[in-house]
C-alpha positions in Angstrom: 237.2 -0.3 -39.7 233.7 -1.1 -38.5 233.2 -2.2 -34.9 230.4 -2.6 -32.3 231.2 0.0 -29.7 229.6 0.4 -26.3 230.1 3.9 -24.9 228.1 3.5 -21.7 226.3 0.7 -19.9 222.7 0.0 -20.9 220.4 -2.1 -22.9 220.9 -3.5 -26.5 220.4 0.1 -27.8 223.9 1.0 -26.6 225.5 -1.4 -29.1 226.5 0.9 -31.9 228.2 0.0 -35.2 230.8 2.8 -35.8 233.9 3.5 -37.7 237.1 3.3 -35.5 240.8 3.3 -36.4 242.3 0.0 -37.3 244.6 -1.1 -34.4 248.3 -0.7 -34.8 250.6 -3.6 -34.1 252.9 -3.3 -31.1 255.5 -5.5 -29.4 254.0 -8.6 -28.0 250.7 -8.2 -29.8 249.2 -9.6 -33.0 246.7 -8.0 -35.3 243.9 -10.5 -36.4 241.3 -10.0 -39.1 238.1 -11.3 -37.6 236.1 -13.9 -39.5 233.5 -14.4 -36.8 232.9 -14.6 -33.1 230.5 -16.3 -30.6 228.1 -14.3 -28.5 228.4 -15.0 -24.8 226.1 -14.3 -21.8 229.1 -12.6 -20.1 229.1 -9.9 -22.9 225.5 -9.1 -22.0 226.4 -8.6 -18.4 229.4 -6.4 -19.4 227.2 -4.3 -21.7 224.7 -3.9 -18.8 227.5 -2.5 -16.6 227.8 -5.6 -14.4 231.5 -6.1 -14.9 233.1 -3.6 -12.5 236.6 -3.8 -14.0 235.4 -2.8 -17.5 235.7 0.8 -18.5 233.7 2.3 -21.4 233.9 2.9 -24.2 234.8 -0.7 -25.1 234.5 -3.0 -28.0 233.1 -6.2 -26.6 233.8 -9.9 -27.5 235.7 -12.4 -25.4 236.4 -14.8 -28.3 237.0 -14.8 -32.1 238.1 -16.8 -35.1 240.3 -15.0 -37.6 243.4 -14.7 -39.8 246.7 -13.3 -38.7 246.9 -9.9 -40.4 250.2 -8.6 -39.0 252.6 -9.9 -36.3 256.1 -9.8 -34.9 255.7 -13.2 -33.1 258.0 -15.9 -34.6 255.5 -18.6 -33.7 252.8 -17.0 -35.9 252.5 -16.4 -39.6 250.6 -13.9 -41.7 247.6 -15.6 -43.2 247.4 -18.3 -40.5 244.0 -19.2 -39.1 243.7 -18.7 -35.4 241.3 -18.5 -32.5 241.5 -16.4 -29.3 239.7 -17.1 -26.0 240.1 -16.3 -22.4 242.3 -13.5 -21.1 240.8 -10.0 -20.8 239.7 -9.7 -24.4 236.6 -7.5 -24.6 237.2 -6.4 -21.0 240.6 -4.9 -20.3 241.2 -4.3 -24.0 239.0 -4.2 -27.1 237.5 -7.5 -28.2 236.2 -9.4 -31.2 233.1 -7.4 -32.2 235.1 -5.7 -34.9 236.7 -6.3 -38.3 240.1 -6.4 -36.7 241.3 -7.1 -33.1 244.7 -6.6 -31.5 245.6 -9.5 -29.2 248.5 -10.5 -26.9 250.7 -13.0 -28.7 250.1 -15.6 -26.0 246.4 -15.4 -26.5 246.5 -16.3 -30.2 246.2 -20.0 -31.0 246.8 -21.4 -34.5 244.3 -24.0 -35.6 244.1 -26.6 -38.4 240.7 -28.0 -39.1 238.4 -29.3 -41.9 235.4 -27.8 -40.1 233.3 -25.3 -42.0 234.0 -21.8 -40.8 230.6 -21.3 -39.2 231.1 -24.5 -37.2 234.6 -23.4 -36.1 233.3 -20.0 -35.0 230.8 -21.7 -32.7 233.4 -23.8 -30.8 236.0 -21.9 -28.8 234.6 -20.7 -25.5 231.8 -23.3 -25.3 234.1 -26.3 -25.8 237.0 -24.9 -23.8 234.6 -24.7 -20.8 233.2 -28.2 -21.4 236.7 -29.7 -21.9 237.9 -28.3 -18.6 235.0 -29.9 -16.8 235.6 -33.2 -18.7 239.2 -33.3 -17.7 238.6 -32.6 -14.1 236.0 -35.3 -13.8 238.5 -38.0 -14.8 235.8 -40.1 -16.3 236.4 -43.8 -17.0 234.7 -46.1 -19.5 232.4 -47.8 -16.9 231.2 -44.6 -15.3 227.6 -43.3 -15.5 227.4 -39.6 -16.2 224.6 -37.1 -15.4 224.7 -33.6 -17.0 222.4 -31.0 -15.6 221.4 -28.2 -18.0 222.0 -30.8 -20.7 220.6 -28.7 -23.6 222.8 -25.7 -22.8 225.7 -25.0 -25.2 228.2 -26.2 -22.5 226.0 -29.3 -21.8 225.9 -30.3 -25.4 229.6 -29.7 -25.9 230.4 -31.8 -22.8 228.2 -34.7 -24.1 229.9 -34.7 -27.5 233.4 -34.7 -25.9 232.4 -37.6 -23.6 230.8 -39.7 -26.3 233.7 -39.0 -28.6 236.1 -40.6 -26.0 233.7 -43.2 -24.6 231.0 -44.0 -27.2 229.3 -46.6 -25.0 229.3 -44.7 -21.7 225.9 -44.2 -20.2 224.9 -40.5 -20.3 221.8 -39.0 -18.7 220.7 -35.4 -18.8 218.2 -33.0 -17.3 216.9 -29.8 -18.9 214.5 -26.9 -18.1 213.6 -26.7 -21.8 211.5 -29.6 -23.2 211.8 -28.3 -26.7 215.4 -29.4 -27.3 215.1 -33.2 -27.6 216.9 -33.5 -30.9 219.9 -31.7 -29.4 220.0 -34.3 -26.6 219.9 -37.2 -29.0 222.6 -35.9 -31.2 224.8 -35.3 -28.2 224.4 -38.9 -27.0 222.0 -38.7 -24.1 220.2 -41.9 -23.2 217.8 -40.7 -20.4 216.1 -37.4 -19.5 214.3 -36.3 -16.4 211.3 -34.1 -17.3 210.0 -33.6 -13.7 210.5 -29.9 -12.8 208.6 -26.7 -12.2 208.4 -26.0 -16.0 207.1 -29.3 -17.1 203.6 -28.0 -17.6 204.5 -24.6 -19.1 202.9 -25.5 -22.4 200.1 -27.7 -21.0 199.2 -31.2 -22.2 200.1 -30.4 -25.8 203.7 -29.5 -24.8 204.0 -32.6 -22.6 202.6 -35.0 -25.3 204.8 -33.6 -28.0 207.9 -33.8 -25.8 207.2 -37.4 -25.0 206.5 -38.2 -28.7 209.7 -36.6 -29.8 211.8 -38.4 -27.1 210.2 -41.7 -28.2 211.1 -41.1 -31.8 214.7 -40.3 -30.7 215.1 -43.3 -28.5 215.7 -41.3 -25.4 214.1 -42.7 -22.2 212.5 -40.3 -19.8 210.5 -40.1 -16.5 208.6 -37.6 -14.5 205.1 -37.3 -15.9 202.2 -38.7 -13.8 200.6 -41.8 -15.3 202.3 -41.3 -18.7 206.0 -41.5 -18.0 206.7 -42.7 -14.5 209.7 -45.2 -14.7 212.4 -46.2 -17.2 214.8 -49.1 -17.3 218.2 -49.2 -19.1 220.5 -52.2 -19.2 224.3 -51.9 -19.2 227.0 -54.4 -18.4 224.6 -57.0 -17.3 222.9 -54.7 -14.8 219.4 -53.1 -15.0 219.2 -49.5 -13.9 215.8 -48.1 -13.0 215.0 -44.4 -13.2 212.2 -42.4 -11.6 211.8 -38.7 -11.1 209.5 -36.5 -9.0 208.3 -32.9 -8.5 205.6 -31.4 -6.4 203.9 -29.7 -9.3 201.1 -30.1 -11.8 201.4 -33.1 -14.2 204.6 -34.5 -12.6 204.9 -37.6 -10.5 204.0 -36.2 -7.1 206.9 -35.7 -4.7 204.3 -35.2 -1.9 202.4 -38.4 -2.4 204.6 -40.7 -0.3 202.3 -43.8 -0.6 202.3 -43.6 -4.4 206.0 -42.9 -4.6 206.8 -45.8 -2.3 204.9 -48.3 -4.4 206.4 -46.9 -7.6 210.0 -47.2 -6.3 209.3 -50.7 -4.8 207.9 -51.9 -8.0 210.9 -50.6 -10.0 213.4 -52.1 -7.5 211.7 -55.5 -7.9 212.7 -55.6 -11.6 216.1 -53.8 -11.6 219.4 -53.9 -9.8 220.0 -50.2 -9.1 217.3 -47.5 -8.8 218.2 -43.9 -9.4 215.7 -41.3 -8.1 215.8 -37.7 -9.2 213.6 -35.0 -7.6 212.9 -31.3 -8.1 211.9 -29.9 -4.7 212.6 -27.4 -1.9 212.4 -23.6 -1.8 214.7 -21.5 -4.0 217.4 -18.9 -3.8 220.1 -17.6 -1.4 219.2 -18.4 2.2 217.6 -21.7 1.2 220.7 -23.8 1.3 219.8 -25.5 4.6 217.8 -28.8 4.8 215.0 -27.8 7.0 213.5 -31.3 7.5 210.1 -29.5 7.2 207.7 -28.8 4.4 209.1 -26.0 2.3 206.8 -23.4 0.6 207.8 -21.2 -2.3 205.5 -18.6 -3.9 202.6 -20.4 -2.3 203.6 -23.8 -3.7 204.2 -26.8 -1.5 207.7 -27.7 -2.6 207.8 -30.8 -0.3 209.8 -32.0 2.7 212.8 -33.2 0.7 214.5 -34.7 3.7 211.6 -36.9 4.5 211.0 -37.8 0.8 214.7 -38.8 0.2 214.8 -41.1 3.2 211.4 -42.5 2.3 212.7 -43.2 -1.2 215.7 -45.1 0.2 213.5 -47.1 2.5 211.4 -48.0 -0.5 214.4 -49.3 -2.5 216.2 -46.3 -4.0 220.0 -46.6 -4.3 221.1 -43.2 -5.5 219.2 -39.9 -5.1 219.9 -36.6 -6.9 217.9 -33.5 -5.8 217.6 -30.2 -7.7 215.4 -27.1 -7.6 216.7 -24.7 -4.9 219.3 -23.1 -7.2 221.8 -23.3 -4.3 223.9 -26.2 -3.1 222.6 -28.3 -0.2 224.3 -31.0 1.9 224.7 -34.6 1.2 224.3 -37.7 3.3 224.7 -41.5 3.4 221.5 -43.1 4.6 221.5 -46.9 4.9 224.6 -46.8 2.7 222.8 -45.0 -0.1 224.1 -41.6 -1.5 221.7 -38.6 -1.3 222.4 -35.2 -2.8 219.7 -32.7 -1.7 220.6 -30.0 -4.3 223.5 -29.5 -6.6 222.9 -25.8 -7.2 223.3 -23.9 -10.4 225.6 -25.4 -13.1 225.0 -23.9 -16.6 222.6 -21.0 -15.9 221.3 -18.4 -18.3 221.4 -14.7 -17.4 218.1 -14.1 -15.5 219.2 -16.0 -12.5 221.2 -14.6 -9.6 224.7 -16.0 -9.5 226.0 -14.0 -6.5 227.7 -15.7 -3.6 226.3 -19.2 -2.9 224.1 -19.1 -6.1 227.2 -19.1 -8.3 228.9 -22.2 -6.9 228.0 -25.9 -7.5 229.4 -29.4 -7.2 229.8 -32.0 -9.9 229.5 -35.3 -8.1 231.4 -38.4 -9.2 230.4 -41.3 -7.1 231.2 -45.1 -7.2 228.7 -47.7 -6.0 228.7 -51.5 -6.0 226.4 -53.7 -8.0 223.7 -53.3 -5.3 223.9 -49.5 -5.3 225.8 -49.3 -2.0 228.1 -46.2 -1.8 231.9 -46.9 -2.1 233.5 -43.5 -2.6 233.0 -40.2 -4.3 234.5 -36.9 -5.4 233.3 -33.3 -5.7 234.5 -31.3 -8.7 234.0 -27.6 -7.6 232.6 -25.3 -10.4 231.7 -21.6 -10.4 229.7 -19.1 -12.4 229.8 -15.3 -12.1 228.1 -12.4 -13.8 230.3 -10.8 -16.4 232.5 -13.8 -17.0 232.2 -17.1 -18.9 231.3 -20.3 -17.1 230.9 -22.6 -15.6 234.5 -23.2 -14.8 236.5 -25.2 -12.3 236.8 -23.2 -9.1 240.4 -23.2 -7.9 239.2 -21.8 -4.6 237.0 -24.8 -4.1 234.2 -22.7 -2.5 231.5 -25.3 -2.9 233.6 -27.9 -1.2 234.0 -25.6 1.8 230.3 -24.9 1.7 229.5 -28.6 1.6 231.7 -29.3 4.6 229.9 -26.5 6.5 226.4 -27.6 5.5 227.0 -31.2 6.4 228.1 -30.2 9.9 225.2 -27.7 10.5 222.4 -29.8 8.9 223.5 -33.2 10.2 224.6 -32.7 13.8 224.0 -36.3 14.4 226.3 -37.3 11.6 225.5 -37.8 7.9 227.5 -40.9 7.2 230.0 -39.1 5.0 233.3 -37.3 5.3 234.3 -34.6 2.8 237.9 -33.6 2.6 239.2 -30.2 1.6 240.2 -31.5 -1.8 236.7 -32.9 -2.4 237.1 -36.6 -1.7 234.0 -38.2 -0.2 234.3 -41.3 2.0 231.9 -43.0 4.4 232.1 -42.3 8.1 230.3 -43.5 11.2 226.7 -42.5 11.5 225.8 -41.8 15.1 222.1 -42.4 14.7 219.3 -41.9 12.3 216.6 -39.4 13.3 
């Protein structure tokens, strides 16, 4: 049979189509004729030699769709359509980059579907990951949901699952790529922040086309100076105002406090709840602490995010979500308003470092009253690692432990919040504001 074999770690050139023996069925294993497979970032990492447990030569592929060719399992039938995901496929044993693959019986899942084959092939790992996040969030019909990396495969899958269950739920998303508006609309997104360090990658033409496309799709957006500064969405007799900032060219300026104050005040005067998003702060491991000072990164003034966030609350903001550092930062309750200074990496493509603190992130689920005052919250801990799929729910809850530590170190005076070891967030006494 033909297979894509990797004999040694390296670049794409080490992927070789070769003839190898067709696997022989053994007790507890099923032979599957492969109809197709998804290509995952983790397979790139494995091919590069970044999966220490993997020994070469190896046929890669951590998922596949196929037909049962031969089996001794009473729960499976020859000719039955199946999928396979998870486990050590393509790592501890040969995977789906082949005409046939031998799989443990417990890792073979029969499916019945009316989907076209090419659609079915695209689903398994992506939707499994998204579904795990969806279940752990315990979303209710009246919740408002923000998805970062909304145009990633996992982000789109999550959105479709959410809208399938709750068609009228409010869904907002952020994306580093401004060329994927149609995907966002099809997935059900209502709002998009376009204020980040890549907003001006394609100059005025890219910005104008992005806004035009979003307008045509009916997706509201904020983040571009003078052109797209605020947005208002009504839901359940409440008006929600959105505004987003970044300290970079063309965006609504994070560092112009006077302008930001007036913008937020004006938005608050016409809405019930104001949600502020910002992209700011230095990036990478070692930048997880809130310095309360102006942060520089590659010669750019990335703002004093602590000062900005509190200024935003003073101006009328009710909820603040920060992003940009690529590591998780602490949270606080200031004047009974929830502030997240950075939610780390969530659905990240391969060029970024995912070691240690860069590979963990919180998903926040918070509840506020009709005036935007914090009631309670929850952290869903997720993790990404090189050489594996992700993001996935982190059973070790590393980001919760990190959050508890950061809150203690960065807010010695108290941050108004208490985070339990299981991720519950409740208000606590604030000693004093500084």
